Backbone as JSON, one array per atom type, in Angstrom:
{
  "sequence": "MKRFKPAKALPAGFTPSMLAACQQLLQREGVQAKLQWNAQEVFASFDGWWLCSGFIPQAKVRDGRCQLLQYAARLRIYGQFGQMLPANWLFAMNYGEAKAVALLKLIRVLHVLNHLGRNGRHLPLRIDVDPRICHAYSDRIVDFTARLLDALEFPAAQAQMLLFLDERTADLGLSLLRRYRQQGHRLALGDFGAGGQDLLRLWRLEPDGLALAPSFMSRALMYPRVREQLLALMPQLAEQGFALAAEEIVCDNMLEIAKRMRADYCSGPLLSERLKRQRAAPRLEQLASA",
  "N": [[-14.06, -22.0, 2.36], [-11.03, -23.05, 0.79], [-8.63, -21.59, 1.43], [-8.95, -20.18, 3.35], [-8.76, -21.94, 5.55], [-7.91, -22.63, 8.96], [-4.51, -22.94, 10.08], [-2.57, -25.13, 12.29], [0.1, -24.52, 13.07], [2.14, -21.29, 13.23], [2.52, -19.47, 10.36], [5.89, -19.01, 8.87], [7.85, -16.58, 9.75], [6.35, -15.31, 11.4], [5.28, -14.62, 14.79], [4.47, -15.76, 18.23], [4.07, -13.79, 19.84], [3.94, -11.54, 18.28], [1.31, -11.98, 17.18], [-0.32, -12.18, 19.45], [-0.19, -9.78, 20.7], [-1.43, -7.95, 18.64], [-4.21, -8.98, 18.64], [-4.76, -8.54, 21.32], [-4.72, -5.73, 21.3], [-6.89, -4.99, 19.2], [-9.0, -6.2, 20.88], [-8.84, -4.54, 23.23], [-9.75, -2.29, 21.8], [-12.06, -2.65, 21.11], [-12.82, -3.98, 18.8], [-14.47, -6.77, 17.33], [-13.21, -9.29, 16.47], [-11.43, -12.0, 15.13], [-8.12, -12.9, 14.86], [-6.47, -15.07, 12.5], [-4.77, -17.78, 10.97], [-3.03, -19.45, 8.22], [-0.97, -21.52, 6.16], [0.85, -19.06, 4.91], [-0.3, -16.67, 5.65], [-1.64, -14.3, 7.76], [-5.19, -13.93, 8.34], [-8.68, -12.68, 8.71], [-12.38, -12.83, 9.36], [-15.01, -10.86, 8.88], [-17.99, -9.71, 8.92], [-18.8, -11.87, 7.47], [-17.2, -11.77, 5.38], [-14.21, -12.8, 3.95], [-11.17, -11.39, 5.01], [-7.78, -10.44, 3.85], [-4.3, -9.57, 3.11], [-2.65, -8.35, 0.54], [0.5, -7.67, -1.36], [2.35, -5.39, -3.16], [5.42, -5.27, -4.95], [7.8, -2.6, -5.08], [9.99, -1.03, -6.74], [13.33, 0.68, -7.64], [14.76, 0.97, -10.87], [17.81, 0.77, -12.16], [20.07, 0.68, -14.61], [19.3, -1.76, -15.8], [18.82, -3.48, -13.88], [16.4, -4.47, -10.82], [15.98, -2.8, -7.76], [14.61, -3.67, -4.85], [12.59, -1.83, -3.03], [10.39, -1.03, -1.21], [7.07, -2.29, -0.08], [3.63, -2.01, -1.19], [0.62, -2.19, 0.51], [-2.25, -4.15, -0.2], [-5.83, -4.67, 0.18], [-7.58, -7.59, 0.25], [-10.32, -8.97, -0.65], [-12.84, -11.52, -0.01], [-15.71, -13.63, -0.75], [-17.67, -16.18, 0.94], [-17.64, -18.3, -0.75], [-15.49, -18.06, -2.38], [-15.38, -15.97, -3.88], [-13.79, -13.27, -5.49], [-13.79, -9.69, -4.46], [-13.95, -6.41, -5.37], [-11.86, -4.13, -3.8], [-12.89, -1.61, -2.63], [-15.5, -2.13, -2.49], [-16.48, -3.17, -0.12], [-16.06, -1.05, 1.45], [-17.78, 0.85, 0.62], [-20.21, 0.09, 1.44], [-23.08, 0.54, 3.83], [-22.23, 1.13, 6.39], [-22.62, 1.73, 9.88], [-21.12, 4.53, 11.94], [-19.42, 3.1, 14.0], [-18.94, 0.5, 13.39], [-17.66, 0.77, 10.97], [-15.34, 2.14, 11.79], [-14.36, 0.09, 13.07], [-13.81, -1.73, 11.08], [-11.76, -0.35, 9.56], [-9.84, -0.43, 11.21], [-9.26, -3.06, 11.7], [-8.4, -3.75, 9.12], [-5.81, -2.32, 8.97], [-4.27, -3.63, 10.86], [-4.14, -6.08, 9.77], [-2.66, -5.26, 7.46], [-0.11, -4.56, 8.13], [0.86, -6.34, 10.15], [0.75, -8.57, 8.57], [2.64, -7.76, 6.79], [5.2, -7.51, 8.29], [5.37, -10.13, 8.95], [5.55, -11.61, 6.49], [6.95, -10.16, 4.6], [9.06, -8.91, 6.11], [11.22, -6.96, 8.75], [13.05, -4.94, 7.52], [12.53, -3.66, 5.21], [10.36, -0.96, 4.07], [7.01, -0.09, 4.64], [3.89, 0.61, 2.31], [0.76, 2.11, 2.86], [-2.36, 2.78, 1.71], [-4.41, 5.34, 2.08], [-7.63, 6.35, 1.88], [-9.91, 8.81, 1.98], [-12.01, 9.08, 0.69], [-13.61, 6.9, 0.15], [-14.07, 5.69, 2.5], [-15.69, 6.72, 4.22], [-15.05, 8.98, 5.32], [-13.94, 8.27, 7.6], [-10.9, 7.98, 8.42], [-9.51, 9.33, 9.75], [-9.94, 8.8, 12.31], [-8.35, 6.8, 12.92], [-5.59, 7.19, 13.16], [-4.24, 7.65, 15.63], [-4.53, 4.97, 16.55], [-3.27, 3.6, 14.73], [-0.45, 4.34, 15.4], [-0.23, 3.53, 18.0], [-0.37, 0.51, 17.22], [1.9, 0.12, 15.62], [3.55, 0.55, 17.65], [3.1, -1.49, 19.74], [3.93, -3.55, 17.88], [6.62, -2.88, 17.57], [7.7, -1.38, 15.31], [8.85, 1.1, 13.23], [7.57, 4.25, 12.81], [8.51, 5.97, 10.84], [9.22, 3.93, 8.62], [6.56, 3.57, 7.73], [4.87, 4.5, 4.95], [2.22, 6.69, 4.42], [-0.19, 6.96, 1.54], [-2.22, 9.16, 0.46], [-5.35, 9.84, -1.09], [-6.98, 12.25, -2.56], [-9.59, 14.56, -3.14], [-11.42, 17.68, -4.5], [-13.51, 17.48, -2.77], [-12.44, 16.21, -0.24], [-10.4, 17.73, 0.77], [-9.69, 19.38, 2.78], [-10.15, 17.43, 4.78], [-7.87, 15.77, 3.97], [-5.71, 17.52, 4.38], [-5.88, 17.81, 7.16], [-5.33, 15.14, 8.15], [-2.82, 14.61, 6.8], [-1.39, 16.18, 8.15], [-1.43, 15.11, 10.83], [-0.56, 12.36, 10.38], [2.02, 13.14, 10.03], [3.05, 14.36, 12.2], [3.49, 11.83, 13.71], [5.62, 10.91, 12.71], [5.47, 9.66, 10.01], [6.27, 9.18, 6.67], [4.54, 10.75, 3.93], [2.61, 10.85, 0.94], [1.14, 11.7, -2.14], [-1.82, 9.97, -3.86], [-2.9, 9.04, -6.99], [-1.92, 11.12, -8.74], [-2.42, 13.86, -11.29], [-5.26, 12.95, -12.21], [-7.09, 14.69, -11.2], [-8.16, 18.06, -11.45], [-7.03, 19.93, -9.87], [-4.7, 19.15, -8.92], [-1.83, 20.08, -9.09], [-2.1, 22.35, -7.31], [-2.84, 21.28, -5.0], [-0.47, 19.6, -4.41], [1.36, 21.62, -3.89], [0.13, 23.1, -1.73], [-0.07, 21.03, 0.17], [2.65, 19.56, 0.36], [3.75, 17.09, 0.34], [5.96, 14.02, 0.64], [6.04, 12.74, -1.48], [4.61, 11.48, -4.43], [2.24, 9.56, -6.39], [1.63, 8.55, -9.58], [-1.1, 8.82, -11.46], [-2.37, 5.64, -12.7], [-3.88, 5.76, -15.14], [-3.3, 8.08, -16.03], [-0.5, 7.31, -16.87], [-1.03, 5.36, -18.69], [-2.37, 6.91, -20.9], [-0.05, 8.6, -21.59], [1.29, 6.59, -22.81], [-0.01, 6.13, -25.05], [-0.44, 8.58, -26.63], [1.25, 10.99, -27.76], [1.28, 13.64, -27.21], [0.62, 13.89, -24.59], [2.44, 12.34, -23.63], [4.5, 14.03, -23.8], [3.91, 16.35, -22.29], [3.88, 15.08, -19.92], [6.77, 14.2, -19.5], [7.81, 16.59, -19.38], [7.03, 17.71, -16.95], [7.3, 15.9, -14.85], [10.12, 15.41, -14.17], [10.89, 18.04, -13.46], [9.24, 18.3, -10.94], [10.7, 16.22, -9.54], [13.16, 17.01, -9.37], [12.7, 19.04, -7.48], [12.47, 17.67, -5.2], [10.35, 15.86, -4.71], [9.62, 12.5, -4.25], [9.05, 10.23, -6.73], [6.43, 7.95, -7.83], [5.72, 5.27, -10.05], [3.09, 3.14, -11.14], [1.24, 0.02, -11.95], [2.81, -0.76, -14.11], [3.32, -2.3, -17.11], [4.65, -2.95, -19.47], [7.77, -2.86, -21.47], [7.99, -0.19, -22.66], [6.29, 1.38, -21.07], [7.81, 1.29, -18.71], [10.02, 2.49, -19.58], [9.11, 5.14, -20.18], [8.75, 5.56, -17.3], [11.15, 5.76, -16.38], [12.42, 8.01, -17.64], [11.02, 10.07, -16.52], [11.91, 10.07, -14.23], [11.25, 8.34, -12.14], [11.21, 7.1, -8.75], [10.1, 4.91, -7.44], [8.87, 1.98, -8.94], [6.57, -0.07, -10.11], [4.04, -2.95, -10.61], [3.06, -5.54, -13.08], [5.27, -6.1, -14.74], [7.53, -5.39, -13.36], [7.39, -6.92, -10.84], [7.63, -9.71, -12.1], [10.17, -9.45, -12.98], [11.66, -8.83, -10.64], [11.28, -11.57, -9.63], [12.5, -13.16, -11.3], [15.31, -12.17, -10.93], [15.53, -12.83, -8.07], [15.47, -15.43, -8.37], [17.6, -16.02, -9.85], [20.43, -16.3, -8.46], [19.89, -18.78, -7.25], [19.53, -20.61, -9.3], [21.84, -20.62, -10.53], [23.48, -21.78, -8.48], [22.61, -24.28, -8.58], [23.35, -25.08, -11.29], [25.93, -25.04, -10.87], [26.47, -27.3, -9.07]],
  "CA": [[-12.95, -22.01, 1.26], [-9.67, -23.77, 1.19], [-7.55, -20.78, 1.4], [-9.11, -19.63, 4.84], [-8.8, -22.94, 6.48], [-6.94, -22.33, 9.77], [-3.64, -23.87, 10.44], [-2.05, -25.16, 13.69], [1.27, -23.95, 13.44], [2.04, -20.24, 12.44], [3.42, -19.28, 9.24], [7.15, -18.79, 8.78], [8.25, -15.22, 9.79], [5.36, -14.83, 12.62], [5.65, -14.99, 16.14], [3.11, -16.02, 18.86], [4.22, -12.48, 20.6], [3.1, -10.66, 17.32], [-0.5, -12.26, 17.0], [-0.9, -11.79, 20.51], [0.01, -8.22, 20.85], [-2.56, -7.64, 17.82], [-5.32, -9.73, 18.94], [-5.16, -7.71, 22.16], [-4.92, -4.49, 20.78], [-8.06, -5.12, 18.67], [-9.69, -6.37, 21.94], [-9.09, -3.38, 23.63], [-10.33, -1.28, 20.73], [-13.71, -2.82, 20.85], [-13.02, -4.85, 17.5], [-14.68, -8.0, 17.49], [-12.74, -9.99, 15.05], [-10.35, -12.97, 15.55], [-7.32, -13.2, 13.51], [-6.51, -16.58, 12.07], [-3.88, -18.0, 9.98], [-2.78, -20.67, 7.37], [0.43, -21.67, 6.11], [1.4, -18.25, 4.61], [-0.46, -15.36, 5.99], [-3.25, -14.08, 8.74], [-6.62, -13.13, 7.96], [-9.9, -12.19, 9.29], [-13.58, -12.56, 9.04], [-15.82, -9.57, 8.8], [-19.41, -9.28, 8.36], [-19.33, -12.37, 6.43], [-16.34, -11.73, 4.27], [-12.76, -13.01, 4.48], [-10.05, -10.15, 4.72], [-6.26, -10.56, 4.0], [-3.68, -8.53, 2.47], [-1.88, -8.63, -0.63], [1.53, -6.84, -1.24], [3.01, -5.36, -4.31], [6.67, -4.69, -4.75], [7.87, -1.11, -5.63], [11.46, -0.93, -7.14], [14.02, 1.33, -8.45], [15.33, 0.31, -11.78], [19.17, 1.0, -12.84], [21.19, -0.33, -15.47], [18.72, -2.96, -16.07], [18.49, -4.22, -12.31], [15.4, -3.71, -10.06], [16.23, -2.83, -6.44], [13.34, -3.61, -4.02], [12.7, -0.48, -2.01], [9.21, -1.24, -0.17], [5.8, -3.09, -0.57], [2.47, -1.42, -1.03], [-0.23, -3.24, 0.95], [-3.5, -4.23, -0.73], [-6.72, -5.19, 0.86], [-7.88, -8.44, -0.43], [-11.84, -9.38, 0.15], [-13.23, -12.82, -0.73], [-16.89, -14.19, -0.09], [-17.56, -17.2, 1.38], [-17.48, -19.41, -1.83], [-14.42, -17.85, -2.92], [-15.35, -14.98, -4.95], [-13.03, -12.01, -4.95], [-14.58, -8.4, -4.54], [-13.12, -5.0, -5.51], [-11.29, -3.66, -2.37], [-13.8, -0.43, -2.3], [-16.88, -2.54, -2.5], [-16.87, -3.3, 1.22], [-15.93, 0.11, 2.38], [-18.96, 1.54, 0.08], [-21.27, -0.36, 2.11], [-23.53, 1.43, 4.59], [-21.9, 0.82, 7.62], [-22.39, 2.99, 10.87], [-19.65, 4.62, 12.35], [-18.69, 2.04, 14.96], [-18.64, -0.68, 12.55], [-16.79, 1.27, 9.68], [-14.22, 2.28, 12.47], [-13.65, -1.23, 13.57], [-13.26, -2.22, 9.98], [-10.48, 0.13, 9.31], [-8.71, -0.72, 12.4], [-8.87, -4.55, 11.44], [-7.3, -3.77, 7.91], [-4.71, -1.92, 9.2], [-3.82, -4.77, 11.9], [-3.59, -7.08, 8.77], [-1.37, -4.91, 6.55], [1.1, -3.95, 9.31], [0.94, -7.71, 10.7], [1.48, -9.55, 7.47], [3.9, -7.38, 6.06], [6.12, -7.94, 9.05], [5.61, -11.61, 8.85], [5.88, -11.97, 5.26], [8.3, -9.46, 3.98], [10.36, -8.67, 7.11], [11.22, -5.44, 8.98], [13.85, -4.33, 6.94], [11.62, -2.8, 4.11], [9.42, 0.05, 4.35], [5.4, -0.38, 3.85], [3.29, 1.93, 2.27], [-0.44, 1.9, 3.09], [-3.08, 3.64, 1.04], [-5.49, 6.04, 3.0], [-8.71, 6.79, 0.89], [-11.2, 9.22, 2.92], [-13.24, 9.18, -0.22], [-14.47, 5.44, 0.27], [-13.78, 5.17, 4.16], [-16.74, 7.31, 5.17], [-14.39, 10.07, 6.11], [-13.36, 7.89, 8.95], [-9.68, 7.73, 8.0], [-8.99, 10.26, 10.74], [-10.03, 7.94, 13.43], [-7.37, 5.63, 13.14], [-4.32, 7.92, 13.31], [-3.69, 7.18, 16.84], [-4.59, 3.46, 16.49], [-2.06, 3.23, 13.94], [0.45, 4.75, 16.28], [-0.36, 2.08, 19.05], [-0.33, -0.69, 16.43], [3.2, 0.38, 15.49], [4.41, 0.51, 18.85], [3.03, -2.91, 19.82], [5.13, -4.53, 16.93], [8.1, -2.22, 17.28], [7.89, -1.23, 13.85], [9.03, 2.64, 13.52], [6.53, 5.27, 12.04], [9.21, 6.23, 9.43], [9.24, 2.64, 7.84], [5.28, 3.17, 7.28], [4.49, 5.59, 4.46], [0.72, 7.04, 4.03], [-0.53, 7.4, 0.36], [-3.43, 9.71, 0.48], [-6.13, 9.91, -2.2], [-7.97, 13.18, -2.19], [-10.11, 15.32, -4.32], [-11.89, 18.74, -3.74], [-14.69, 17.22, -1.31], [-11.78, 15.69, 0.83], [-9.06, 18.36, 0.65], [-9.69, 19.8, 4.13], [-9.65, 16.24, 5.8], [-6.48, 15.42, 3.63], [-4.48, 18.36, 5.14], [-5.74, 17.42, 8.63], [-4.66, 13.42, 8.18], [-1.24, 14.68, 6.57], [-0.53, 16.83, 9.45], [-1.47, 14.38, 11.99], [0.51, 11.48, 10.37], [3.32, 13.58, 9.73], [3.37, 14.5, 13.55], [3.66, 10.63, 14.36], [6.59, 10.62, 12.09], [5.17, 9.05, 8.94], [6.18, 9.88, 5.09], [3.48, 11.03, 3.17], [2.59, 10.76, -0.58], [-0.42, 11.76, -2.79], [-1.95, 9.16, -5.02], [-3.54, 9.2, -8.23], [-1.7, 12.32, -9.05], [-2.9, 13.92, -12.42], [-6.34, 12.38, -12.44], [-7.77, 15.95, -10.81], [-7.76, 19.52, -12.05], [-6.5, 20.83, -8.87], [-3.52, 18.43, -8.37], [-0.75, 20.88, -8.55], [-2.46, 23.17, -6.25], [-2.77, 20.47, -3.89], [0.58, 19.32, -4.08], [1.94, 23.07, -3.34], [-0.39, 23.33, -0.11], [0.3, 20.05, 1.15], [3.93, 19.46, 0.4], [3.83, 15.85, 0.87], [7.26, 13.77, 0.46], [6.03, 12.17, -2.79], [3.46, 11.38, -5.33], [2.33, 8.19, -7.21], [1.11, 9.14, -10.93], [-2.63, 8.25, -11.75], [-2.02, 4.63, -13.87], [-4.69, 6.4, -16.16], [-2.4, 9.12, -16.68], [0.82, 6.6, -17.69], [-1.32, 4.74, -19.91], [-2.57, 8.05, -21.96], [1.33, 8.84, -21.83], [2.07, 5.43, -23.75], [-0.8, 6.12, -26.28], [-0.47, 9.83, -26.86], [2.57, 11.8, -28.01], [1.36, 15.13, -26.5], [0.22, 13.51, -23.09], [3.72, 12.04, -22.97], [5.64, 15.42, -23.64], [3.62, 17.22, -21.05], [4.41, 14.23, -18.79], [8.27, 14.14, -19.22], [8.3, 17.97, -18.87], [6.55, 18.22, -15.55], [7.58, 15.19, -13.58], [11.5, 15.53, -13.76], [10.97, 19.12, -12.43], [9.18, 17.6, -9.32], [11.76, 15.38, -9.02], [14.4, 18.16, -9.02], [12.35, 19.98, -6.43], [12.57, 16.56, -3.84], [9.44, 14.8, -4.56], [9.69, 11.26, -4.49], [7.92, 9.75, -7.57], [5.84, 6.5, -7.96], [4.63, 4.97, -11.45], [2.45, 2.03, -11.12], [0.62, -0.63, -12.93], [3.8, -0.86, -15.31], [2.91, -3.65, -17.85], [5.44, -3.35, -20.67], [9.15, -2.08, -21.49], [7.74, 1.23, -23.06], [5.88, 1.96, -20.02], [9.11, 1.26, -17.87], [11.05, 3.67, -20.27], [8.72, 6.68, -19.57], [8.83, 6.02, -15.94], [12.61, 6.26, -16.02], [12.73, 9.38, -18.34], [10.54, 11.02, -15.89], [12.77, 10.01, -12.98], [10.28, 7.64, -10.9], [11.84, 6.54, -7.64], [9.44, 3.81, -7.33], [8.21, 1.64, -10.24], [5.73, -1.28, -9.67], [3.4, -3.54, -11.71], [3.25, -6.89, -13.36], [6.6, -6.31, -15.35], [8.57, -5.32, -12.45], [6.95, -8.1, -10.23], [8.23, -10.56, -12.85], [11.64, -9.06, -13.03], [12.09, -9.28, -9.25], [11.03, -12.81, -9.35], [13.82, -13.72, -12.08], [16.53, -11.84, -10.19], [15.63, -13.81, -6.6], [15.83, -17.0, -8.77], [18.96, -16.7, -10.87], [21.43, -17.1, -7.83], [19.66, -20.33, -7.04], [19.45, -21.41, -10.61], [23.22, -20.8, -10.95], [23.97, -22.81, -7.84], [22.13, -25.66, -9.13], [23.94, -25.41, -12.35], [27.2, -25.53, -10.72], [26.55, -28.07, -8.26]],
  "C": [[-11.76, -22.52, 1.97], [-8.69, -22.82, 1.79], [-7.62, -20.25, 2.84], [-9.41, -20.79, 5.63], [-7.6, -22.93, 7.43], [-5.76, -23.44, 9.97], [-3.3, -24.13, 11.89], [-1.11, -24.23, 13.72], [1.27, -22.32, 12.66], [2.75, -20.34, 11.5], [4.67, -18.8, 9.66], [7.16, -17.23, 8.7], [7.34, -14.53, 11.05], [5.47, -15.33, 13.71], [4.43, -14.87, 17.01], [2.92, -14.28, 19.51], [3.56, -11.25, 19.49], [1.6, -10.89, 17.25], [-0.94, -11.95, 18.33], [-0.92, -10.38, 20.83], [-1.24, -7.45, 19.88], [-3.9, -8.05, 18.04], [-5.83, -8.84, 20.33], [-5.45, -6.27, 22.06], [-6.45, -4.41, 20.23], [-9.03, -5.32, 19.94], [-9.86, -5.18, 22.64], [-9.84, -1.94, 22.94], [-11.85, -1.64, 20.33], [-13.91, -3.57, 19.47], [-13.45, -6.4, 17.72], [-14.4, -8.99, 16.38], [-11.39, -11.02, 15.62], [-9.41, -13.25, 14.28], [-6.74, -14.79, 13.9], [-5.4, -16.71, 11.08], [-3.61, -19.33, 9.03], [-1.37, -20.65, 7.26], [1.43, -20.29, 5.55], [0.83, -16.85, 4.88], [-1.59, -15.32, 7.26], [-4.08, -13.64, 7.84], [-7.4, -13.08, 8.91], [-11.2, -12.47, 8.68], [-14.14, -11.45, 9.53], [-17.28, -9.61, 8.21], [-19.78, -10.36, 7.27], [-18.45, -12.52, 5.3], [-15.27, -11.89, 4.87], [-11.76, -11.59, 3.9], [-8.56, -10.69, 4.79], [-5.68, -9.48, 3.02], [-2.67, -9.07, 1.43], [-0.6, -7.51, -0.58], [2.24, -6.48, -2.69], [4.4, -4.85, -4.22], [6.94, -3.51, -5.15], [9.34, -1.2, -5.8], [11.98, 0.18, -7.88], [14.88, 0.35, -9.58], [16.73, 1.35, -12.51], [19.76, 0.33, -13.48], [20.62, -1.36, -15.52], [18.31, -3.91, -14.78], [17.27, -3.21, -11.67], [16.19, -4.01, -8.56], [15.05, -2.7, -5.56], [13.43, -2.42, -2.96], [11.7, -0.38, -0.97], [7.98, -1.87, -0.81], [4.74, -1.93, -0.34], [1.43, -2.39, -0.81], [-1.57, -3.12, -0.01], [-4.43, -4.76, -0.12], [-7.15, -6.32, -0.18], [-9.25, -8.92, 0.07], [-12.47, -10.51, -0.8], [-14.65, -13.06, 0.06], [-16.64, -15.61, 0.26], [-17.39, -18.59, 0.4], [-16.01, -18.94, -2.8], [-13.93, -16.71, -4.06], [-14.62, -13.75, -4.62], [-13.7, -10.75, -5.64], [-13.61, -7.31, -4.77], [-12.85, -4.7, -4.05], [-12.28, -2.56, -1.94], [-15.15, -0.81, -2.16], [-17.44, -2.57, -1.14], [-16.98, -2.14, 1.89], [-17.3, 0.95, 1.93], [-20.11, 1.21, 0.77], [-22.09, 0.47, 3.45], [-23.48, 1.36, 6.05], [-22.15, 1.92, 8.47], [-21.28, 3.21, 11.09], [-18.85, 3.95, 13.18], [-17.86, 1.18, 14.01], [-17.47, -0.47, 11.5], [-15.28, 1.57, 10.29], [-13.53, 1.1, 12.57], [-13.08, -1.87, 12.48], [-11.79, -1.75, 9.66], [-9.37, -0.22, 10.25], [-8.15, -2.39, 12.17], [-7.95, -4.52, 10.22], [-6.06, -3.52, 8.0], [-3.78, -2.62, 10.07], [-3.19, -5.85, 10.53], [-2.57, -6.67, 8.0], [0.03, -4.77, 7.2], [1.62, -5.56, 9.62], [1.53, -8.64, 9.53], [2.55, -8.94, 6.7], [5.32, -7.51, 6.95], [6.5, -9.29, 8.97], [6.15, -12.18, 7.55], [7.14, -11.36, 4.51], [9.44, -8.92, 4.81], [10.31, -7.21, 7.7], [12.28, -4.62, 8.18], [13.29, -3.41, 5.76], [10.66, -2.26, 4.5], [8.11, -0.63, 3.85], [4.69, 0.81, 3.62], [1.79, 1.38, 2.26], [-1.09, 2.86, 2.52], [-4.09, 3.89, 2.06], [-6.45, 6.72, 1.87], [-9.86, 7.38, 1.79], [-12.33, 9.28, 1.83], [-14.39, 8.15, -0.16], [-14.3, 4.78, 1.67], [-14.92, 6.23, 4.95], [-16.35, 8.58, 5.8], [-13.89, 9.71, 7.49], [-11.75, 7.65, 9.11], [-8.96, 8.34, 9.37], [-9.01, 9.48, 12.23], [-9.07, 6.9, 13.79], [-5.9, 5.76, 13.09], [-3.58, 7.42, 14.43], [-3.54, 5.75, 17.05], [-3.53, 2.91, 15.97], [-0.9, 3.14, 14.81], [0.52, 3.67, 17.39], [-0.11, 0.64, 18.28], [1.32, -0.94, 16.37], [4.05, 0.2, 16.52], [4.15, -0.92, 19.69], [3.78, -3.74, 19.16], [6.36, -4.01, 17.07], [8.52, -2.1, 15.9], [7.75, 0.53, 13.85], [8.12, 3.06, 12.12], [7.21, 5.48, 10.57], [9.25, 5.05, 8.39], [7.49, 2.37, 7.33], [4.93, 4.35, 6.52], [3.09, 5.3, 4.21], [0.72, 7.64, 2.63], [-1.98, 8.15, 0.55], [-4.09, 9.92, -0.81], [-7.12, 10.89, -2.07], [-8.39, 14.1, -3.29], [-10.73, 16.58, -3.38], [-12.61, 18.59, -2.55], [-13.75, 16.9, -0.14], [-10.45, 16.33, 1.14], [-8.55, 18.92, 2.18], [-9.2, 18.41, 5.12], [-8.34, 15.81, 5.31], [-5.61, 16.18, 4.41], [-4.66, 17.88, 6.61], [-4.92, 15.85, 8.87], [-3.14, 13.67, 7.59], [-0.55, 15.19, 7.87], [-0.59, 16.08, 10.58], [-0.4, 13.13, 11.9], [1.62, 12.05, 10.52], [3.78, 13.82, 11.29], [3.86, 13.06, 14.28], [4.96, 10.04, 13.77], [6.76, 9.65, 10.79], [5.65, 9.68, 7.66], [5.02, 9.85, 4.49], [3.63, 11.39, 1.82], [1.16, 11.01, -0.98], [-0.89, 10.82, -3.83], [-3.02, 9.63, -5.98], [-3.38, 10.66, -8.64], [-1.78, 12.58, -10.8], [-4.31, 13.5, -12.98], [-7.35, 13.42, -12.11], [-7.26, 16.97, -11.46], [-7.05, 20.34, -11.27], [-5.1, 20.07, -8.2], [-2.19, 18.99, -7.99], [-0.81, 21.85, -7.38], [-2.24, 22.43, -4.89], [-1.59, 19.97, -3.54], [1.37, 20.24, -3.54], [1.61, 23.21, -2.06], [-0.03, 22.28, 0.69], [1.69, 19.52, 1.52], [4.1, 18.32, 0.97], [5.6, 15.45, 0.46], [7.17, 13.4, -0.88], [4.69, 12.51, -3.48], [3.27, 10.32, -6.01], [1.27, 8.8, -8.23], [-0.22, 7.86, -11.02], [-2.06, 6.97, -12.81], [-2.88, 4.86, -15.08], [-3.87, 7.34, -17.13], [-1.15, 8.54, -17.7], [0.18, 5.83, -18.92], [-1.97, 5.61, -21.24], [-1.0, 8.39, -22.33], [1.86, 7.97, -23.23], [1.34, 5.94, -25.17], [-0.55, 7.54, -27.2], [0.59, 10.58, -26.78], [2.51, 12.96, -26.87], [1.15, 15.06, -24.94], [1.85, 13.28, -22.63], [4.76, 13.11, -22.94], [5.23, 16.01, -22.54], [4.38, 16.48, -19.94], [5.78, 14.5, -18.47], [8.83, 15.45, -19.18], [8.09, 18.16, -17.67], [7.27, 17.32, -14.34], [8.97, 15.26, -13.23], [11.51, 16.79, -13.01], [10.48, 18.93, -11.04], [10.26, 16.99, -8.84], [12.92, 16.25, -8.47], [13.77, 18.76, -7.86], [12.15, 18.93, -4.99], [11.38, 15.9, -4.03], [9.78, 13.47, -5.0], [8.54, 10.61, -5.48], [7.48, 8.12, -7.89], [5.15, 6.43, -9.24], [4.11, 3.26, -11.15], [1.46, 1.39, -12.14], [1.63, -0.62, -14.21], [3.55, -2.3, -15.83], [3.68, -4.13, -18.97], [6.88, -2.43, -20.22], [8.88, -0.49, -21.85], [7.33, 2.01, -21.94], [7.12, 2.41, -18.97], [10.01, 2.3, -18.44], [10.33, 5.01, -19.85], [8.84, 6.64, -17.88], [10.44, 6.43, -15.57], [13.06, 7.5, -16.49], [12.17, 10.29, -17.48], [11.0, 10.87, -14.23], [12.1, 9.39, -12.14], [11.18, 7.02, -10.06], [11.2, 5.04, -7.41], [8.69, 3.28, -8.33], [7.7, 0.26, -9.41], [4.73, -1.73, -10.74], [3.83, -4.87, -11.92], [4.65, -6.72, -14.07], [7.72, -6.21, -14.52], [8.44, -6.59, -11.25], [7.67, -9.42, -10.93], [9.8, -10.57, -12.61], [12.33, -9.36, -11.82], [12.12, -10.74, -9.14], [12.14, -13.35, -9.91], [15.14, -13.39, -11.38], [16.7, -12.45, -9.0], [16.03, -15.08, -7.27], [17.11, -17.31, -9.27], [20.12, -17.14, -9.8], [21.32, -18.73, -7.4], [19.84, -21.3, -8.24], [21.09, -21.76, -10.97], [24.13, -21.67, -9.83], [23.82, -24.06, -8.15], [22.81, -26.1, -10.4], [25.43, -25.7, -12.11], [27.41, -26.74, -9.62], [26.91, -29.76, -9.19]]
}
């Protein structure tokens, strides 16, 4: 596949020391994977699949302007012939414990390394942690994450963990939250509104923030009663200090709902396009005045 044809020179933003530190860490951890790179990113092959990282910008919207706050990492999985697979498909395979843990370590390396190389050190990174589809091995890489961040000199406070929990993984989620918090990470709950016990989990776990389930936002757009419930609850949670995230925003009406519920982090195609236009505007003005 052309995208995963290795290049000789490292992509801009990456350094040999970063690559060496990550490759040595993987070897010490027994992860048999070689980091490779093209002109834009670092990637790796695992069990016949190509793995790489995508990043979704998350922004605060005020007075019609988007302020980029952080990036959310997304796993990208490709087959040898270029077919793209859902990110949870590979997790769902029946790997044994050792192989599953090695996979999670490799993905964590790709996310942090590519964030530092592609996005820089000044913006935080959000990493999604889902014990429902990681065979409950997510707790096995908390300490590994600390070693990785230390090797790359990236503060734990700059790496937020988003936990996806349900009734079956509530206890594991509480353990994960406590351990990551001890390492200095910020924590948030994902898919808020999709489960019947989400408010109880919120009070029990006391995370720093929450990400509203995209399906909940879509229903709020379509159904006035759902919208009223959302706009009654979410500002109250914001008042209590929870940082709110609204994702997969595709239109101005969705963005207006996010602003009314006092979302701190907004993301989706609409926001990504606006950020691109904002970045391009100064260059266009320079060309016009030249």
